[in-house]
N, C-alpha and C positions, 0 to 999 in steps of 0.2 A: 477448619480453616476456610474462609471465603477466599477463593483464588482471585488474583487480579484479572486473569484472562484464561479461557480454555475453549477448546473446540466443542461444538454441539453436534454430536454424532449419534446415530441410532440404528434401528433394525434395517431401515431401507438401504443405508450405506453398506451394511453387512451383506444383505442379499445381492446388491449390485456387484460386490467383490466376488462373492461365491459364484455368481453367474459367469464372470470372466474366468475364474479359476476352472470351472467346469468346462469351459469352451476349449481349453488347452492352448489358447493364444493370449499371452499376457503382456507382450511388449507393445510398441506403438502400432495401432491398428484402427479398426472401425470405431471403437469407443472414443478414441482421440478425435477422429474426424467429426463424430456426432457432437462431442463436447465443444469443439471449435465453432461449429455452425450454430449450436444453441446459444453460445456466448455472443455470437454476432446478432442473433435475434434479440437477446436481452439488451444489447447496446443500441440496436437500430442500424446495424451495418449490413451490407450485402453479404451473402454467403461467401465463404472462403476468404474473408478479410481478417481472420484471426489465425494465429499459429501458436499451438500449445507447446510449452517448453518445460524444462526440468525445474526451473526456479524463477523467481522474479529477477534475480541477478543475471541469470543467463538471458532472460528476455531483454534486460537493459543492455547487456553486451551486444546482443543481436541487433537491437535498435541502433546503437552507435556504429556498429560494423556496417550496417546497411546504408548509413549516411556518410560512410567513408571518413570516419572521425579521426583516424590516425594522424597525429601531429597537429590536429586542429585544437582550438581553444574551446573548452567545455565549461560553461558556467553552472554552478550548483551551490546550494546553501551549505553553510557550515553546521546548521542545526538539522542533522539528519543521521541516519545510520551509516555505517561504513561501507555498505554494499555499493553505494554510488561511486565512492572513491575506488573501490576494487574494480568495478566495471570500466571506469575511465583508464585505470592503469593497464587493464587487460588489452585495451585497444591502442595503448601507447599514445594517448592524447594528453593535452596540457589542461590541468584544472584551473578554473578561475573561481575563487571562493567569494561568496556574497552573504552579507548579513541578512537577518530577517527584517521585515517591516516592524515598526514600533508596536509593541504589545501584541504581536502576532507570531504564530509558529511557522508562518509561510514566508517564502523568500521575498525580499524587497524588490518589487517590480521596477521601480525607478532606477535603482542601482543595476538591475539586470539589463534594462534597455541601454544604459550608458556603458555597459561592460565591453561592447564590441566583440563579444564572443561569437563563435561560429554556430555553436549548438548550446542549448540550455536544457538541463534536466530539472524539471519543476515538480516537486512532490506536492500533493494536496494533503498537508499534514493533519493528522487526527480525523480525517474525513471532511475537512473544511476546504471547499474548492477555492483555488487561487485564480483570480480573474485575469487570465493570461491572454484573452482574446485580442487585446490591443497591442501586444508586443510585435514589433516590426523587425524584419531583416535578421531574425535569429530563428533557426529551426528548433522548435520546442518538442522535447520528449516529455510527455506527462508521466510522472511516476504515480500511478494510481493504486499502489499497494495498500493504501489506507482509505481509498475513496471509491471503491466499486459501488456503483449505483447513485453516486452523488451527481449533481447537475449544476450547470451554469447557464442561465437563461434557457432552461428546458433542454439543454444539450448535455448528454452524459459526459463526465470526465473520461478522457481517453480519446475523444473525438474532436477536440478543440485544437490540439497541436498537430505537429507533423506525424507523430506516432504516440501510442500509449502503451504502457506496460503494467501488468498486474501480477500480484503475488498471491499464491494459495498456500502459504505457510500455515502451520497448524492453528495459529491463533489470529489469523487474519479474518476478514469479514465472512469468508467461506474458505474451505480447504479442499485440496484434492489428495488428502491422505498424508499430510505432514509437510510435503514440499510440492512445488509446481508453480508455473507461471504462464503468462499469456502475452503475446505481442499482437497489437492491433494497429491498423492504419486505414484511412480512407483512400490512401494512395496504393493502388493494386500493384504497382511496380515494386514498392518497398516490401509489401507482403510476399510477393513472389520471390524476392531476394532472400528474405528470412527463411521462407519455406525451403528454398534451395540449399541454403547454408545448413539447415537442420538435417537434410537427407544426405548424410556423409558416406554411407556404405555402398559398395558395389557401383561406383561411378567411374566411367572411363576417363574423364578428364581429371586433371590434378589441381583443381581449384581448392582453396582452403575451405573446409567445412568442419562442423563441430557436432560432437555427440551430446546434444542437449535435449534429447527427446523425452517426452512424457510417456509413461506406460499406459496401457489400457486399464490396468488396475487403478492407477491414480485417476484417470479420466472418468472411470465409472463412479468413483466417489464424487468427483467434481460435478458430474451431471446431476446427481441427486442433490448436492448442496446448492447448485444453481437454482434448482426448482424451489428450494426452501428459502433462498436469499430474500425475497420480498418479506416473508414472515420474520426472518432474522432482523432485517432492517427496521421493521415495525416494532419489534420487541425492544430493540436498542433505543428507539425513539421514546417508548413508554418509560424505560428506566431513566433516560436522560431527563424526561419531564418530572419524574419523582425528585431527582436531584435539584432541578430548577425550581420547583415549587417549594423546596425546602430552604430556598434562599442562598444556595451556594453560588459563589462567584465563578461561574463556568465560562470557559473560552468558547465562544459560539459565533456562528455566521448569521448576520442579519439579512444578507442580500441573496443568498443562494441556498439551494437544497443540499444540506450536508447529511452524512450518514452515521455520525457518532461512533466512529471506530474507537475513539478515546473519549472519556469524560474527564476533562482536565480542569482543575480549579486553580485559581490564583490564591496563593497562601504564603504567609511568612514562615520561614524556617521549615520547609517541607521535609527535610531529612529527619528532624525531630518528630514531626507529626507522623511520618511514615513508621518510625520505630515504635511510637506509642500505639498505633493501630495494629502493628504486628503482634504486640503483646496481647491484644484483644482478638487474635486469630483473624485479622483482616489484612490481606496482602495488597499493598499499593506500590506504585513505583514513581520515581521522578522520570518523566518521559524521555528526556535526554539529559544525562549527567554532564557536568562541566568538563570532565575528562573525556567525554565522548565527542565533543565538538571537533569538527575537522580542521579548525583553525584556533589560534590563540584568542581566548576570550577577551583579552585587552583590546584586540583589534575589531571585535565583533560584539559590541556592547549589547545590542538588542537580544542576540542569541544567548549571550552569557546571562543576561538578566532573567530569561525564562528558566535557565537551569537552577536559579536560586529562588524562584517564586512560583513554581508550579508542581502539582501533584496529580497523578492519574489514578482515578478511582475505578473499581471493577465495573465493567459494563459488557455484558454478553448475553445471548438469548436465554441461556438456562439459569441466569441469576434471578432469584425470586424477588417479589416485591418486599417480602419480609426481610430478606438479606439487604436489599437496597436501603430500607429504613433503618436497619441495624447499623449500616455503614454511616448514615447521616447522624444518628444519635452518638455513635462512638467518635465520629469526627468532631462533633460539637464539644464533647468532653476533652478531646485531645488538644484543641486549640485554646481552651480556657486558661 
């Protein structure tokens, strides 16, 4: 079976974990601090402008909490996973749902600007950067769960809005051992708030704080994966190019540097094609199913249309060229 997605882990990650286990200190410690600072280096941020957390969802919650989002209006797309809705509910804010731009997996920026929301959560879907730099009077939280390493005008995603959040889930662009997240901001005051919220134990004051810490075991894996990330992204580009040169109708960005978290094609009857490929031992997915939309598809036509016309193909560093070409050949047969 050719998997749709899977982590790329090896001996270096194992050795990093064994080193932490041998140290006798496995909770949040020096490995987490080093991971945070190396992550800052990767993005081009000053040291201590990143806070490692237990998941991407907890990072998003912390971002909202640091912006005092309770009872405020939070704009977000309907074409996205449920984690955004969960984080907004956790801070007791009001969600404002927005459709995608036409023929795009990203939120409609014109509708966003007109929404009068206090805060917006803007994902860069599939690793395709959304050009948010011109949005005014709305605090933007960039959801970079799928766009680590992507750029807009030579600026990394996560550094364009008020804050950025990242996920290190098992099948993201890199992992910290299955779960993990990161909060970043150029605003040191916000970073300090999030760091303070994370340090929940043995505090004399009674401020609300949260046990969303990353462990040193997770951070040790994350540090190795971060070093490998450039080669991971390069390999994804190579696979994407194989698909592109095969004539597939890929959703891609022409203006900015994307990272190909997903290789999504436009296709009729994707559910039928998916089933045919599965019979040939090739796992594909519809990126967001119609029942996963956060709003009624009748009210969000562009988002609903994507659920009916897109299919995500395997793309990850350990996928071989032979497998990629097999996928292309079997896909051609499936759509005939």
